[in-house]
DRENTOR-473736 format. One record per residue (C-alpha): residue in three letters; x, y, z. Coordinates in Angstrom, 3 decimals. Each point is the difference from the previous one (the first is absolute). Layout:
<tivos>
+------+----------+----------+----------+
! resn !       c1 !       c2 !       c3 !
+------+----------+----------+----------+
!  ALA !        X !        Y !        Z !
...
+------+----------+----------+----------+
</tivos>
This chain:
<tivos>
+------+----------+----------+----------+
! resn !       c1 !       c2 !       c3 !
+------+----------+----------+----------+
!  MET !    0.011 !   -0.012 !   -0.003 !
!  ILE !    1.501 !    3.322 !   -1.164 !
!  ARG !   -1.120 !    3.307 !    1.592 !
!  LYS !    1.073 !    3.518 !   -0.957 !
!  LEU !    1.267 !    2.018 !    3.047 !
!  ALA !   -0.507 !    3.712 !    0.575 !
!  SER !    3.664 !    0.565 !   -0.839 !
!  GLY !   -0.551 !   -1.354 !   -3.548 !
!  GLN !    1.788 !   -3.225 !    0.622 !
!  TYR !   -1.553 !   -3.493 !   -0.243 !
!  ARG !   -0.017 !   -2.529 !    2.729 !
!  LEU !   -0.381 !   -3.769 !   -0.416 !
!  TYR !   -2.047 !   -1.738 !    2.664 !
!  SER !   -0.539 !   -3.761 !    0.573 !
!  ARG !   -3.265 !   -1.498 !   -1.333 !
!  LYS !   -1.021 !   -1.440 !    3.305 !
!  LYS !   -0.515 !    1.825 !    3.242 !
!  ASN !    1.936 !   -0.998 !    3.039 !
!  PRO !   -2.498 !   -1.582 !    2.383 !
!  LYS !    1.778 !    1.272 !    3.031 !
!  THR !    0.072 !    3.707 !   -0.994 !
!  GLY !   -2.707 !    0.096 !   -2.665 !
!  LYS !    2.334 !    1.943 !   -2.358 !
!  ARG !    1.818 !   -0.814 !   -3.200 !
!  ARG !    3.752 !   -0.503 !   -0.007 !
!  ASN !    2.084 !    2.670 !   -1.710 !
!  LEU !    2.017 !   -1.625 !   -2.749 !
!  GLY !    1.866 !    3.044 !   -1.220 !
!  THR !   -0.428 !    3.648 !   -1.179 !
!  PHE !    0.819 !    0.926 !   -3.618 !
!  ARG !    0.296 !    3.257 !   -1.981 !
!  SER !   -2.093 !   -1.274 !   -2.925 !
!  ARG !   -2.986 !   -2.357 !   -0.412 !
!  LYS !    1.940 !   -1.923 !   -2.626 !
!  ALA !    2.730 !   -0.812 !    2.570 !
!  ALA !   -2.660 !   -1.123 !    2.583 !
!  VAL !   -1.703 !   -2.204 !   -2.544 !
!  GLN !    3.317 !   -1.621 !   -1.004 !
!  HIS !    0.922 !   -0.698 !    3.543 !
!  GLU !   -3.355 !   -1.554 !    0.617 !
!  ARG !    0.528 !   -2.320 !   -2.872 !
!  GLU !    3.449 !   -0.877 !    1.361 !
!  ILE !   -1.487 !   -0.877 !    3.327 !
!  GLN !   -2.679 !   -2.215 !   -1.540 !
!  PHE !    2.626 !   -1.806 !   -2.131 !
!  PHE !    2.255 !   -0.522 !    3.055 !
!  LYS !   -2.944 !   -1.425 !    2.143 !
!  ARG !   -0.401 !   -2.815 !   -2.493 !
!  ARG !    3.680 !   -1.032 !   -0.136 !
+------+----------+----------+----------+
</tivos>
């Protein structure tokens, strides 16, 4: 899940919420949406290896 921040950057959050805190985990902050999407794809690839 990618959200745009007030600063204009994009933050990548985990898809599932943490049951203990009820929030999503921050998986990184990027200057462009393209970079955030690329990193999300890398994470999904790595999860299946």
